[in-house]
C-alpha positions in Angstrom: -134.9 -110.3 -89.7 -137.8 -108.5 -88.0 -137.2 -105.7 -85.5 -138.1 -108.1 -82.7 -135.7 -110.7 -84.0 -133.0 -108.1 -83.9 -133.8 -107.3 -80.3 -133.8 -110.9 -79.3 -130.3 -111.2 -80.8 -129.3 -108.3 -78.6 -130.7 -110.1 -75.6 -129.1 -113.3 -76.5 -125.7 -111.6 -76.8 -126.3 -109.5 -73.6 -125.5 -106.4 -75.6 -125.3 -103.4 -73.1 -125.5 -101.0 -76.0 -129.2 -101.4 -76.0 -129.7 -100.9 -72.2 -132.5 -98.3 -71.9 -133.3 -98.4 -75.6 -135.8 -101.2 -74.9 -136.7 -103.8 -72.3 -137.7 -107.4 -72.5 -140.0 -109.4 -70.3 -140.3 -113.2 -69.8 -143.9 -114.5 -69.7 -143.0 -117.7 -67.7 -141.4 -115.7 -64.8 -143.3 -112.4 -64.9 -140.1 -110.5 -64.8 -138.7 -107.7 -67.1 -135.0 -107.0 -67.7 -132.5 -104.9 -69.5 -130.9 -106.5 -72.7 -127.6 -107.1 -70.9 -129.1 -109.1 -68.0 -126.7 -111.9 -67.1 -129.5 -114.4 -66.4 -130.0 -117.4 -68.6 -131.4 -116.3 -72.0 -135.1 -117.1 -72.2 -136.6 -118.9 -75.1 -137.8 -116.6 -77.9 -141.5 -117.6 -77.7 -141.6 -116.6 -74.0 -140.2 -113.1 -74.6 -142.0 -109.8 -75.1 -140.4 -106.4 -75.9 -141.3 -103.0 -74.5 -140.2 -99.5 -75.3 -140.2 -98.4 -71.6 -140.1 -99.9 -68.2 -143.5 -98.3 -67.5 -145.0 -100.3 -70.4 -143.6 -103.5 -69.0 -144.9 -102.7 -65.5 -148.3 -101.9 -67.0 -148.5 -105.3 -68.5 -147.9 -106.9 -65.1 -144.2 -107.6 -65.1 -142.0 -106.8 -62.2 -138.4 -105.6 -62.3 -135.5 -108.1 -62.3 -133.6 -107.9 -59.0 -130.4 -109.0 -60.7 -130.0 -106.5 -63.5 -132.2 -103.6 -62.1 -133.7 -102.5 -65.4 -135.1 -99.3 -63.7 -131.5 -98.0 -63.2 -130.4 -98.1 -66.8 -129.4 -94.8 -68.7 -132.3 -93.2 -70.4 -132.9 -93.6 -74.1 -130.7 -91.2 -76.2 -133.8 -90.6 -78.4 -135.5 -88.4 -75.7 -132.6 -85.9 -75.7 -132.2 -85.9 -79.5 -135.9 -85.8 -80.6 -137.7 -82.5 -81.0 -141.2 -84.0 -81.4 -144.0 -84.1 -78.8 -143.0 -87.5 -77.4 -139.4 -86.5 -77.0 -140.2 -83.2 -75.3 -142.8 -85.0 -73.1 -140.2 -87.5 -71.9 -137.7 -84.8 -71.0 -140.4 -83.0 -69.0 -141.6 -86.2 -67.2 -137.9 -86.9 -66.4 -137.7 -83.4 -64.9 -140.6 -84.3 -62.5 -143.3 -82.1 -64.2 -146.1 -84.6 -63.9 -145.4 -85.1 -60.2 -145.5 -81.3 -59.6 -148.1 -80.1 -62.1 -150.0 -83.3 -63.2 -150.8 -84.4 -66.7 -152.7 -81.1 -67.3 -149.5 -79.1 -66.5 -147.5 -81.4 -68.8 -150.0 -80.8 -71.7 -150.0 -77.0 -71.2 -146.2 -76.9 -71.4 -146.4 -79.0 -74.6 -149.2 -76.9 -76.2 -151.5 -80.0 -76.6 -154.6 -81.3 -74.8 -154.1 -83.9 -72.1 -155.9 -86.4 -74.3 -153.6 -85.8 -77.2 -150.5 -86.2 -75.1 -151.9 -89.4 -73.5 -152.7 -90.8 -77.0 -149.3 -90.1 -78.5 -147.3 -91.4 -75.6 -149.4 -94.6 -75.3 -149.3 -95.2 -79.1 -145.5 -95.0 -79.2 -144.3 -96.1 -75.8 -147.1 -98.3 -74.5 -147.7 -96.1 -71.5 -149.2 -92.8 -70.7 -147.7 -89.9 -68.7 -149.1 -91.1 -65.4 -147.6 -94.6 -65.9 -144.3 -93.2 -66.9 -144.1 -90.9 -63.9 -145.1 -93.8 -61.7 -142.2 -95.9 -62.9 -139.9 -93.0 -62.3 -141.2 -92.5 -58.7 -140.7 -96.3 -58.1 -137.1 -96.0 -59.1 -136.6 -92.9 -56.9 -138.2 -94.8 -53.9 -135.9 -97.7 -54.4 -132.8 -95.4 -54.4 -134.0 -93.7 -51.2 -134.8 -97.0 -49.5 -131.6 -98.6 -50.3 -129.2 -95.7 -49.8 -130.6 -93.7 -47.0 -132.0 -94.1 -43.5 -135.0 -91.9 -44.1 -138.2 -93.3 -42.5 -140.4 -95.1 -45.0 -143.2 -92.6 -44.7 -140.9 -89.7 -45.6 -139.6 -91.6 -48.6 -143.2 -92.2 -49.8 -143.8 -88.5 -50.2 -140.2 -87.6 -51.2 -140.6 -90.0 -54.1 -143.7 -88.1 -55.4 -146.4 -90.5 -54.2 -149.7 -88.9 -53.1 -150.2 -91.4 -50.2 -148.4 -94.1 -48.3 -150.9 -96.6 -49.6 -150.1 -95.7 -53.2 -146.4 -96.0 -52.4 -146.8 -99.4 -50.9 -148.9 -100.7 -53.8 -146.5 -99.4 -56.4 -143.5 -100.9 -54.7 -145.2 -104.3 -54.4 -146.3 -104.2 -58.0 -142.9 -103.1 -59.5 -140.5 -105.0 -57.2 -142.7 -107.9 -55.8 -141.8 -107.0 -52.3 -142.7 -104.4 -49.6 -140.7 -101.2 -49.0 -139.3 -102.8 -45.9 -138.3 -105.9 -47.8 -136.7 -103.8 -50.5 -134.6 -102.0 -47.9 -133.7 -105.2 -46.1 -132.3 -106.7 -49.4 -129.3 -104.3 -49.2 -126.7 -104.7 -46.5 -127.1 -102.2 -43.8 -123.5 -100.9 -44.4 -124.7 -99.4 -47.7 -127.5 -97.4 -46.1 -125.2 -94.7 -44.8 -126.8 -91.6 -46.3 -128.0 -89.0 -43.8 -129.2 -85.4 -44.3 -125.6 -84.3 -43.5 -123.8 -87.0 -45.5 -126.0 -86.7 -48.6 -127.4 -89.4 -50.9 -124.8 -91.5 -52.7 -125.7 -92.3 -56.4 -124.3 -94.2 -59.3 -125.0 -92.2 -62.5 -125.1 -94.9 -65.2 -124.0 -94.4 -68.7 -123.8 -96.6 -71.8 -120.6 -97.3 -73.6 -117.3 -95.4 -73.3 -117.4 -92.1 -71.4 -114.5 -89.6 -71.9 -114.6 -88.0 -68.6 -111.4 -86.0 -68.9 -112.8 -83.7 -71.6 -116.1 -83.1 -69.7 -114.2 -82.2 -66.5 -111.8 -80.0 -68.5 -114.7 -78.0 -69.8 -116.4 -77.8 -66.3 -113.2 -76.5 -64.8 -112.8 -73.8 -67.5 -116.3 -72.6 -67.1 -116.7 -72.9 -63.3 -118.3 -69.8 -61.7 -116.8 -69.2 -58.3 -119.3 -69.4 -55.5 -121.6 -71.7 -57.5 -119.2 -74.3 -58.9 -115.8 -75.7 -58.2 -113.5 -78.5 -59.6 -110.9 -79.9 -57.3 -108.3 -82.7 -57.5 -105.7 -83.7 -60.1 -106.7 -84.7 -63.6 -108.1 -88.2 -63.6 -109.3 -87.9 -60.0 -111.2 -84.6 -60.1 -114.4 -83.8 -58.3 -117.0 -81.4 -59.7 -119.3 -79.7 -57.2 -122.0 -77.1 -57.7 -125.2 -75.6 -56.1 -128.6 -76.2 -57.6 -131.9 -74.3 -57.4 -134.6 -76.9 -57.3 -138.5 -76.9 -57.3 -138.8 -77.6 -53.5 -135.5 -76.4 -52.2 -131.8 -76.3 -52.9 -129.1 -78.8 -53.5 -125.3 -79.4 -53.6 -124.0 -82.1 -55.9 -120.6 -83.7 -56.1 -119.5 -85.9 -59.1 -116.3 -87.8 -59.3 -114.4 -87.9 -62.6 -113.5 -91.5 -62.3 -115.9 -94.4 -62.6 -116.9 -96.6 -59.6 -114.4 -99.3 -60.4 -111.1 -98.1 -58.8 -109.2 -100.6 -61.0 -109.7 -98.4 -64.0 -106.8 -96.2 -64.6 -107.9 -94.5 -67.9 -109.9 -91.3 -68.1 -112.0 -93.1 -70.7 -114.4 -95.5 -69.0 -115.5 -98.6 -70.9 -119.0 -98.3 -69.5 -120.6 -98.2 -66.1 -121.3 -95.2 -63.9 -120.0 -92.0 -62.3 -120.1 -91.8 -58.5 -122.1 -88.8 -57.2 -123.5 -87.5 -53.9 -126.4 -85.2 -53.5 -127.2 -83.0 -50.5 -130.8 -81.8 -50.7 -132.8 -79.5 -48.4 -135.9 -81.5 -49.6 -135.7 -85.1 -50.8 -138.6 -84.5 -53.2 -136.1 -82.9 -55.5 -134.1 -86.1 -56.0 -135.5 -87.0 -59.4 -135.3 -83.5 -60.8 -131.7 -83.1 -59.5 -130.6 -86.4 -61.0 -132.1 -85.6 -64.4 -130.5 -82.1 -64.5 -127.1 -83.6 -63.6 -127.5 -86.3 -66.4 -128.2 -83.6 -68.9 -125.2 -81.6 -67.8 -122.9 -84.5 -68.1 -124.6 -86.0 -71.2 -125.0 -89.4 -69.6 -127.9 -90.5 -71.7 -126.0 -90.1 -75.0 -125.5 -93.1 -77.3 -121.7 -93.0 -78.0 -121.9 -96.0 -80.3 -124.2 -94.2 -82.7 -122.2 -91.0 -82.5 -118.8 -92.6 -83.0 -120.0 -94.8 -85.7 -121.3 -91.9 -87.8 -118.4 -89.5 -87.1 -115.7 -92.2 -87.2 -116.7 -92.8 -90.8 -115.4 -89.3 -91.8 -111.7 -89.2 -92.8 -111.2 -86.0 -91.0 -112.9 -87.0 -87.8 -111.8 -90.7 -87.7 -108.5 -90.2 -85.9 -110.1 -87.8 -83.4 -112.9 -90.3 -82.6 -110.3 -93.1 -82.2 -108.4 -90.9 -79.8 -111.4 -89.9 -77.7 -114.1 -92.6 -77.9 -117.2 -91.7 -76.0 -116.6 -87.9 -76.1 -119.7 -86.2 -74.8 -121.4 -82.9 -75.5 -122.1 -81.5 -72.0 -125.4 -79.7 -71.5 -126.5 -77.5 -68.6 -127.8 -78.1 -65.1 -129.9 -74.9 -65.3 -130.8 -73.8 -68.8 -131.7 -70.2 -67.8 -128.5 -69.9 -65.9 -126.4 -71.1 -68.8 -128.1 -68.6 -71.1 -127.2 -65.7 -68.9 -123.6 -67.0 -68.6 -123.3 -67.4 -72.3 -124.3 -63.8 -72.8 -122.1 -62.2 -70.1 -119.1 -64.5 -69.9 -117.5 -66.1 -66.8 -116.0 -63.1 -65.1 -119.3 -61.1 -65.3 -121.2 -64.1 -64.2 -119.1 -64.3 -61.0 -119.8 -60.6 -60.3 -123.5 -61.3 -60.8 -123.3 -64.1 -58.2 -121.6 -61.9 -55.7 -124.0 -59.0 -56.2 -127.4 -60.8 -56.6 -127.0 -64.5 -56.0 -128.9 -66.0 -53.0 -126.5 -67.0 -50.2 -126.8 -70.6 -49.0 -128.1 -71.0 -45.5 -125.1 -73.3 -44.9 -122.1 -72.6 -47.2 -120.1 -75.7 -48.2 -116.5 -74.9 -48.7 -116.2 -72.5 -51.6 -119.8 -73.0 -52.6 -121.7 -70.1 -51.1 -124.5 -69.0 -53.5 -127.1 -70.0 -55.9 -126.9 -68.3 -59.3 -129.3 -65.4 -59.4 -132.7 -66.1 -60.9 -133.7 -64.3 -64.1 -136.6 -62.5 -62.3 -134.1 -61.0 -59.8 -131.8 -59.9 -62.6 -134.7 -58.5 -64.6 -135.8 -56.4 -61.6 -132.3 -55.1 -61.2 -132.1 -54.5 -65.0 -135.2 -52.3 -64.8 -133.5 -50.2 -62.2 -135.9 -51.3 -59.3 -133.7 -54.0 -57.8 -132.5 -53.8 -54.2 -129.0 -54.5 -52.9 -128.2 -58.2 -52.4 -127.3 -59.7 -49.1 -123.7 -60.0 -50.2 -123.2 -56.4 -51.3 -124.3 -53.7 -53.6 -124.4 -53.9 -57.4 -121.9 -51.1 -57.8 -119.4 -52.7 -55.4 -119.4 -55.8 -57.6 -119.0 -54.0 -61.0 -122.7 -53.3 -61.8 -124.7 -50.2 -61.4 -128.3 -50.3 -60.0 -129.6 -51.2 -63.4 -128.1 -52.6 -66.6 -129.1 -52.4 -70.2 -128.2 -54.3 -73.3 -128.4 -58.1 -74.0 -128.4 -59.1 -70.4 -131.3 -56.9 -69.4 -133.3 -58.0 -72.4 -132.6 -61.7 -72.0 -133.4 -61.8 -68.2 -136.6 -59.8 -68.8 -137.7 -62.3 -71.6 -136.9 -65.3 -69.3 -138.7 -63.7 -66.4 -141.9 -63.0 -68.3 -141.9 -66.2 -70.3 -141.3 -64.7 -73.7 -138.3 -67.0 -73.9 -138.7 -70.6 -72.5 -135.7 -72.9 -72.1 -137.3 -75.7 -70.0 -136.6 -79.4 -71.2 -139.9 -79.6 -73.0 -139.7 -76.4 -75.1 -139.7 -76.6 -78.9 -136.1 -75.8 -79.8 -136.9 -74.0 -83.0 -139.5 -71.8 -81.3 -137.0 -71.1 -78.5 -134.4 -70.1 -81.0 -136.8 -67.8 -82.9 -137.7 -66.1 -79.6 -134.0 -65.6 -78.8 -133.3 -64.2 -82.3 -136.1 -61.7 -81.8 -134.3 -60.2 -78.7 -132.2 -57.2 -79.7 -128.5 -57.5 -79.0 -128.1 -61.3 -78.9 -125.8 -62.5 -81.7 -126.4 -65.7 -83.6 -123.3 -67.4 -82.3 -124.4 -67.0 -78.7 -127.8 -68.3 -79.5 -126.3 -71.3 -81.1 -124.3 -72.0 -77.9 -127.5 -71.7 -75.9 -129.3 -74.1 -78.2 -126.5 -76.7 -78.0 -126.0 -76.5 -74.3 -129.1 -75.2 -72.5 -131.5 -77.0 -74.9 -129.3 -80.0 -75.4 -129.5 -80.1 -79.2 -127.0 -82.7 -80.6 -126.9 -81.1 -84.1 -125.9 -77.4 -83.8 -123.4 -75.6 -85.9 -122.6 -71.9 -85.1 -123.0 -69.4 -88.0 -120.0 -69.1 -90.2 -118.7 -72.7 -89.5 -118.7 -74.9 -92.5 -119.2 -78.6 -91.8 -120.4 -81.4 -94.0 -124.0 -82.7 -93.9 -122.6 -86.2 -93.4 -121.9 -85.3 -89.8 -125.6 -85.0 -89.1 -127.3 -85.5 -86.7 -124.3 -85.3 -84.4 -122.6 -82.0 -85.5 -122.5 -80.7 -81.9 -120.4 -83.7 -81.0 -118.2 -83.3 -84.1 -117.4 -79.7 -83.1 -116.5 -80.9 -79.6 -114.0 -83.3 -81.2 -112.4 -80.5 -83.2 -112.1 -78.2 -80.2 -110.6 -81.0 -78.1 -108.0 -81.6 -80.8 -107.2 -77.8 -80.9 -106.7 -77.6 -77.2 -104.4 -80.5 -77.0 
């Protein structure tokens, strides 16, 4: 069988494992879908396959209104791959093209704009502009169908340069006007307001062992920035976010959207979330950072198949199918927290964190930026709005790994953004005095989302590659039981 024959078999069997891994379009209808679309299976000779939704849109196909292919989980490849295409896709997902253009994307990758365009088009069938455009269209649909924001505000909040460009894109992608797209959803679902937040369904493929993820978030929660409330199985995780255009507060429920599911292990679907943003232009970036934190774009089928073949891990995988390897909502914040620990991180928040204009329950601050901490570390920082450094356990300046790390993050010596080369970032961290290799391994696994990290001194077999990060999570979960 050819690769396309295999894909067609996935379409014919409506196999949700491949949602987001590829898309198929039907030439007779002009519509593209996800592999699990419940519509009647088209004939093979009428089907075309695409690596991305943007490629399908670029070939003149519009999104299926039944299966909503633009809402599928992202391909697990983009988080795992360390090449230019994988790094570019992570940056595009973070909204870099919308904020900095293709030139800014190319600079971050260390290539020319022409090289980036050529590599993305050759592999994905679409360049960075088309990929960003598809992402903007999805953001626009979410805002149109879940909020009462005026259409003009949604156009710019989605990242479009003009209302005309917004209207043209929505017509091309969804074969309807923005007003028609909004009218297709019952008015009762459009309840979001600036005070109520934006309701979201964060899709994931396959099983999702939410209990272990929320256990980890609860253990690591930094007071003032994060909180986990509710009993196990029904917990809610909330945190503050520093975003490119403003700030945000996000809440995610441990359980899936279907209230009939009683298990902490969800057989597929989504997690319910709600975002409160000071600027709706941050929606795409906030969602992508949340997805990385919760590891929602992982491929649990591939992970469990490889690890489940090992005699040592087989019973652990069977006990926790879909166990995830959480990442970080803010890579630089996580790096600082990994160096100082939870208790010291809470003191940093009290001393140097920026207070929210409107606190929300126990969420009162943003985690301090590296530049602020670097200034304090140099001894030239001023007292924060919430108290002096000495009152919170820090002197006017601090030395050691924290000062070195924050200075390197502030001046760009160390980069931890989604598009950074992981090996280069690790080398830069290793060059900093005082940072031990185990902490750096934690930063690589969590802040950089590397699925195949083993801390120094830990002996694991090569057969666990490329999912050794997940294997270690299984071992830790078994020890904590």
